[in-house]
C-alpha positions, 0 to 999 in steps of 0.5 A: 172502900178506898179509904179501907184499902188505902189505910195501913191498919191491916194487912194485905192476905195473898189470895191463896191465904184467905180467911172467913173474916178478911175484906176483898177488894175489886176494881171497878171496869172505868177507872182503877183503883178499888171500887166494891168489897165485900167478907170472905167467908170461905170455900171461895165465896164471898158476902156482898152488899149492893144498892141494886142487889140487896146483900147477897153470896159471891163466887170469888172465883167467876169470871168477872170477879177474879178479872176485877180482883184487887187483892185483900186485908185483914183487919183482926 
């Protein structure tokens, strides 16, 4: 996740310009920096995967996700 965030490829995208396919990044709760990402699918939703939860759909505007939101990048 950190490599994708720090890679010079792709374009950073502001949260009000997100399009389906953009990769959204989140910071973890115990140190700064990217620790998790997902793929934006539109209407404030993104798809993510976790080892304990499998693939889930989540709301980007939930209090937890919005407080850990780092930014987004477009790779296409």
